[in-house]
N, C-alpha and C positions, 0 to 999 in steps of 0.2 A: 422400390427403385426411386431415387430422388430425381424428379423430372422438373425442368423449368419451363413454364409456359411463356409464349410470346416471342416473336421474332419478326423482323421486317420482311423476311423471306415469306412468311405466312400472311403478311398484311394484304397482299393483292388478292389472295384467295377469299378474303372476307368481304370484298367489295359487293359481290352479288347479294349476300344476305343483308348487308348494311343498307343497300340501296332500296330495300323494301320498306324502310321507315317512312312515315308521312313527310318528314322534312326532306329526305333525299329524293323523293319522287319529284319534288319541285326543283330542288337544287342538288344535284349529285355531289357527294362528298369529294373534296379535293384530296390530293395526296397529303397535304399538310394536316388536314382535319383527321384523316385516317391515322397519320403518325401520332398526333396528340391523343386520339382515342385509345390507341394501343399503349402509349406511355402511361396513361391513367390506369388502364387495366393492369399493367404490370405493377405499378406503384401501389394500387389498392389491394393487390394480393398480399402485400407485406404490411401495409399501414391501413388504419381505419379511415383515414382521410388524406387527401393530397396536401392538406394544410399542415400535416405533421412533417417534421424534419427528420432526415437521416442523421443520426447522432453517433454512429460507430461504423467501423470498417465492416463489421458483421452484417449490418443492415444494408450497407451499400453493396456488398457482395451478393446478398440474397436478392435484392431488388434487380440488380443487373442480370442475375441468373434467370429471374422470372421474365425478363425482357429478351431472353435468348442470347445473351452476350457471352456467357461462360468465361468470366474474366480470370486471368492468371493473377498470381500475387503481385507481379510486376505492374499489371494494369491497375490493380486496386491501389497500390502505393503511389501511382502516378496522380490519382485524383484525391487520395486521402493522405495529405502530407502531415508532418508533425504540427503544422500550424492550423490545420483544419479543425474547426469545432463542430460544424454541422453543414449539411447540404440540404437545399430545399427542392421542391418539385421542378422548378425551373433549371436548377443545376443538373438534376437528373436527366432532363430532356436534352440538355447540351451534351452531356456525356454520351447519351444514346446516338446523337447525331455524329459524334466523332468516332465512337467505337461501333463500327458497322457489324451487323450480325454475320456469323459464319454461314456462307451459302453451301448448298449441297456440292456444287462444283469445287469449291475451295477445299471442303472436307475430302472429297474423292482425290483431289490432287495431292493433298498432304499424305494420305494413306498410300497412294499409288507409288510414291517414291520408295516405299519399302516392299512393294510387290515385285519380287525378283522374277517370279514365274509368270507375271501378268495374267493371273487367273482369278483376280478379285479377292484374294485372301493373303494373310500374312502369318508366317509361322510364329507361334507363341514365343519361341526363343529369340527371334529377331525383334519382336515387339517389346519383350522384356528388356533387351539390351538398350534399345532406344530410350525407353521411358525411365530407366533407372540410371543411365550412365551419362546422358547428355542434357544440356539446357537446364530447365527447372525440373529437377529430378523427382520422380515419384518413388514412394516406398514399395517394398515387396507386397505389403498388404493392399496398397492402392492398385497395383498392377493386377494382383489376383482378383480384385473386385471386377476389373474389366474383363479378364480372361474367363471368369466364372459366369458371365452373362449367357444364359442357356440359348437364347434365340440367335446369337451371332457367333457362337463358338462350337466347333466340332472337329474331332480328329487332330487335335493339336494346332488348329488354325483359327485365326480371327477373320470372319467374313465382314470386311469393312464396307462392302456394298450394301449388305443387309443393315449394318449398323447405321449408315448414313440415311438410308430410307426410313428406318425406325425413328431416328432422331428428328427428321423433318416432319413426319406424320405426328409424332408426339407433340412437337412444338405447335403445330397447326391446331390440333385438337384442344390442347390446353388453352390456347389463345381464344378459340371459339367459345369454350366453356366460360372463361373469365368474362368475355364480352357479353354473353347471354346473362350472366349473373348481374352485371351492371345494368342491363336493360330491364331486368325484372325488379330489381331492388329500387323502389321509389326513393328511399332515403339517399342512396348513393347518387341517383340522378339529380337530386336537388342540391347536392353538396357543391361548394366552391372548390375548384381544383387549382390550388396555388393561385397564380394570376390569370388562370384560364377558366372561365365559367363553363358550366355544363352545356348551356345553349350555344350553338355555333352562330357566328355572324351571318347575316343574310346572304352576303356574296363574298366578301374578302376573307381569305383564310386567316387563321390566327397568326399574329405576328411572331417573329422569332424572338424568344426570350433573351434578355440581357444576362451576361454572366454574373454570378454572385461574387462579390468581393471576398467572400470567405474562402474561395479557392485560390491558393497562392500559385501564381504562374510565373515562369520566366518569359515565355511567349506562347501564344496559343498554338503556333505552329510546332513548337518544341514539345510542349506538354501534351497537347491533344493530337500528336502525330498518329495517323491511322496506319503507319507502317508497322509491320511485325512479321516475324518469321512464321512459317506455316506450322512449325512444330508446337508453338505456343497455343495455336488454335486446337491442334490435335490433343495436346495435354489437357487443356481446359475442357474440351468436349468429352474426353475419356473420363475425366474425374466426375463429370456430371452424372454418369450412369453407375455410381456406386450403389451398393445394396443399402437400403434404409430399413432400420428396425424401429418399430413404434411400440410404445407402451402407454397404457391408460391407467391413471391413478384416480380413484374416486374416493372422496372422504366427506363424511357428514359430521356436523357438530351442532350443539345447542349452546345457548348462552350460559347455561349452568354446568357445562362440561368441566371447566377448570375448578380446582379447589379454591376456596375463598381464603384470602390472606387474613390471618389473625395474629395479634400481638402476643408474645409470651406473657404469662401471668405476672411474672416478676420484673417486667420491663422497666418499671419506675426505679428499681434498684440498680439497673445496669448503667455503665458509663457510656456516654454518647458523644459523637462528633458529627458535624454537619458541613457540607460543602455544596455550593451552587455551581452551575455550569450552563451550557447552552448548545443546542444543535443549530448549526447555520447551513442554509441551503445555498450551494454554489451555483454559478451560472450554468454549468454543465449538468446540473441535477444531482451532483454528488453532495453528500452530507458530511460535514466535519463537526467535531465536538471536542470539549475538554476531555482529557484522559488523566487518570490518577494512579498514584502509588499509595498503597495502604500497608501499614506495618502492624502486625499483631505480635505482642511481646510473649504471650503464653497461650497455650491451648484454651479456647473459650467457645462458648455458645455465642453465635453472632446472629443479629437480626438486621438485615439491610433493606432499605426501601428507596425507590426513586419515583418521583412524580413531577408533573409539569408545575412550574412556578406560576401562580396566579398573580398577574400584575394589574388586574382590573382595579381601577380606583373609583369606578362608577358603581354605586350600590345597585345590586340586582343584575348587573351585567356580567355574565361569566367570561372567563378567559377563553379566547378562541382556540387555545391549544390544549384544553383539558381533554380533548378527544384524541390527541395524537398518541400513538402507541409508543411507549418508552420501555426500555429494559436495561438492566445493569448486569454485565458479565464479569465474573470473578476468575482471574487466571493466576496461577501460582508461578512465581519466578523461582526456578531451581538454581541454575548457575549464572545465567545472564538474561538480559532482556529479550534476546533473540530466541530463547528457549522457554516458551510459556506453555503451561498446561491448563487447559480449560477445566475448571473445577465445578462451577455451577452458574446459574443465572436466576434472575428474579421472575420465576414462572407463576407465582401466586398473585392474585389480583383482587382488589376491592375498589370498585369504581376506577378512578384514575391513578390509584396507588398500586405499584408493582413491588413485590417483596420476596425475600428468601430468608429462611431460618435454618441454621445448621451449625455444625462444629467445624472450626478452622484451627489448624495447628499454628505454632509460631512461625513467622517468616514474613517475606515480602510478597504482596499480591498486587496485581494490576486490576484496576476497576475501569472497564471500558463501557461507557453508556452507548446505547444503540437505539435507533428507531428505524423501522423498515423502509420508510420513504413512501409507504402506501398513502399516507394522509398528509405528509409534509411535502408539498409539491409547489412548483412555480406558479405564481399567481397569474390568472388569465383575465381577471376583471379589470377593465380599463378605468383609470382614475381621471375623472373629468375636471376636478378642481384641486390645485396644489395648495397645501397648507402653508400658511405664512409663519416664518421662523423668527424674524426680527422686525422691529418697528422703531421709529424715532419719536421721541416726545417733543413737546413744544419748543424745547431749547435745541433740538437737533441731536440729542444724545440717543445712542442706540440702546435698545433693551430687548430681552427675549420675550416672545409672546408666552402667554400662560399655557397654551397648548404645547409649545415646544419645551417649556420648562417641565411640564408633566412628563413628556416623553424622555427628557434627559434624566429625570428622577427614576423612571423605570429602568433606563439603561444603567444607571448607577447601581440599582438593585441587582441587575444581572451580573455586572462585573465585580461586585463586592462578594467574592467567592466565599469568604469565611463568615459573612453576615455580621461583621462588627460595626457597620456604619461608616467605615473608613476604607480608603484605597491604598494598599501598599504598592511599592514599586513593581513587585511581581504581578499583582492583580492588574495594575494599570498597563503593564506591558502586554498582557493577553489582549487587552482592548486595543492597544497600539498596533500589534501585529495583525489584528483582524481588520482595522480600519485604514492603516497606512502601510503595513508590511514591514515596519521598522520598529526597533526597540528604543526606549528612552534610557540613556546611560545614567550613571550616578551623577555626573556633573549637571546634566540637563534636569535631573530630578531635584537637585539642590536648588537650582534656579526656580523651579516650579514651587518648591516649598517656601522660598523667599517672597514670591509674588502672590501666592494664593493661600487661602485659609487651610491650615493643616493642624493636626492633632497627633501627638506621639509620632512625628515624622511621616504621617500618612495624610492623604488628601481627604478633606471633608466633602460632604455633598455640596455645600455652598462653594467650596473651592473648585469643584468640578463644573458647576454652573458658570462661575467667573472665567474659567479657562475657555469655555466655549464662547462666552461673550467677547473675550479678547480676540479669539479667532475671527469673529464676525467684524470686529473693529479693524483688525489688520487688513481685511478685505473690503473695508469701507461699506459694510452692509451687504456685500454680495454673498448670497447663501450657498453658492455652488459647493464649496468645500464642506460646509455643514451637511449638505445632502449626500455627499460621498460617504461621510461617517454614518448617517442614518440608513442609507441603502445597504451599506456593509453590515450593519447590525440587524438587517432583516425587515426594516420599515419601508412602507411604500410612500408615495407622495402625499397621501392623506394621513400620514403618521399612524398607520395601522401596522401592527406587528404581524406580517403575513408570511415571511420566509425565514423565520427563526423560532425555536421553541426552547425557552429557558426551563431548567429543571432544578430540583433539590434532591440531594442524596443525604440520607440519614443512616448512621451506622451505630448500632448498640452492641456491646460485649459485656458478658457477665464477670469475667476474671480480670480484665485489664482495659485501659482506655486506648482504643485504636488511634492511630495517627494516619491522617490522609493529607495528600498534597497534590495539587494539580501540576502536572509536569509537561504536558503537551497539548496542542490543539491540532488534531489530525483527522483524516477521513475515518469514519466509523468502520469502513470495510477493510482496513489495513491488517493490524495484528489480530483483530477479532475474526475476520474471515479465514485467515491462515489457521488459527486455532480450531475453528469449527470444522474446517475441511480435514485437518489432521485427525480430529476426534472421530470423524466419519470413516476416513480411510483406514484408521487403526483397527476398525471392526471388519475390514474386508479388503481384498485386492481389487482395486478399480483403476489402476494407473495404465496409461497408454504411452507408448514411445512416440506417437505421432500426434500432430495437431488434429483436433476434432472440432467440427462445426455442428452444433445441435440446433435443430429447428423446434421451437416451442409453440404449441397451440392450446390456448385456454378457452376457446370459444364456447365450449359446452358447460363451463362453470356457471354457477348461479349464486348470486348474492356474494360475489367475491371482488376484491380489488388487489392489484399487485403493484410493486414499486416501480415497474417500468412503464405503466400506463398504457400498455399495448396487450392485446389478446394474442397476437401472433408476432413473433420476433425470432431472431437467431443469435446465438452466442458462440464465440470462438474460444476454445480451451487449448492453451499451449501444451506442448509435449511434457509428460511427467509432471503435470500440475493439476490443480483443482480450483474450482470457483463456485460461488453460490449464484445460480442462474437467476433466481427471482425470489422475492418474498411475497407471500400471499396471506391475506387475512379477510375476515368477513366484512362486507360493506355495512351491514347492520347486525351487530352482535346479538340482538334480541331475537333474531329470526334464524331458522335453520339455513345452513349454507353448504353447498356442494362444490368441491374443488375437483375439476376434471381436467387433466393435463395429458396431452399426447405429445411426446417428444420423439423426434426422429433424428437418427445419425445420418447426416448428409455428406460428411467428409471425414 
């Protein structure tokens, strides 16, 4: 059974046990302090720390459930608008103030409206009509989950008095358990909880937090309206008690489990093409990259590799991204781009190089680079000193600093996809789309060629440097626009490449010369995730006609990291669709790792 701990209705029952602490013997906890303590308890049931943000509707839904709020979809949509990127702990507290928990009296009142005989029960037929025909409708399976609860159903009737009692007891017990866990765990006691520290003030209660500007509101009164029909509370409460099924998957692996990548013996006689590209980490944590079309003229043995591009220019200093996992997926285009069949991927590895060897028939293939996101994450290290990009000489002329020129040279290497030492208009436009969101047209490119060093109608490295110097001069030395470019390319204020991972793709074929062209820069999870899910679903029937919310718990895993950065989270799967819930890999590939996942169907 999926049960959500925490509700204000149960807060008062905890006062006696909380007052036994040394602090409360001297100064009893105020209502405000109890409220924040329970907010933290609910939040930390979902997140490792209250410093973490809610970054999806799924997480907001789960956190509110653990706070005893049982939100309807209408309520979730009220606080998570299309403009919302994330909510923090303070936002969560504000929502809990506005969305009061359902009390036992309110629940009884809602159910009593259907109790035609006034005997504390509702006929299953009447309950079914209400929940499937009016308001926010439930499916037949959802209603059956409520009707099949053994403790509150008998002889074709739903005992709502028992249900309400069970609901309140369960909330109270879950809250108590969560609070006891916080009291025992010294690490959690020492954590900073958003803007509220663990230690309470000596006398004054914690201040009311200010609303986060990330929540788009018309007015607080309109958006945070506490009014709602009693049926919404009934619906959300009923949904809370669906049957939950859990599974545990345990897997062990050693560093030598995978086969080693080896080159074909006759590789020197094969024809080869190469292209570069880059993974870029977006603000929301999504990863985008170049995607390619490859043409094979005749059936050939093919050897493909992908590896991080080492841009280090300091002898003995390794590239920070040689440890980032990379993969290349090969999808066959049959009739059109929308119909892609997953063929293979670079599953063999030798150090940082991932590869695949096999036979491919003639045709068009899509090459989609991928990284799990387990190791390419948002930087958390604060930058204390900003690098200098431009200076003025004795005459007042602007020039680029050596450090900035070195960084621009690295950027040139990244965007020079074919590696010929020149930038074509197509290559330059990938750079423009990434940094400004706009393309450079033929006329503008002609002006660029007239004013900057070019060769064979393509921009040279020196021309690229001069282009950036001109931009600095246009802003009279103000580096803000230059920083926009650098941050977009994954560099931090210390000119370290921390949020991007450039890579190199090499393709060899024994019968013909492959052709490869970068055609898009899109999220890695787009076409690739669809193809992976289709490949899995083709092996079995796993589709559902209803929306599904799945709770994931990885707490028992050892030596593992995942792309979400959380051990406990929830995902929502739309009806008749599929998605990849998480990517998991060993934290240290040299040591044994155990992946233990418990996932529960909660909706």
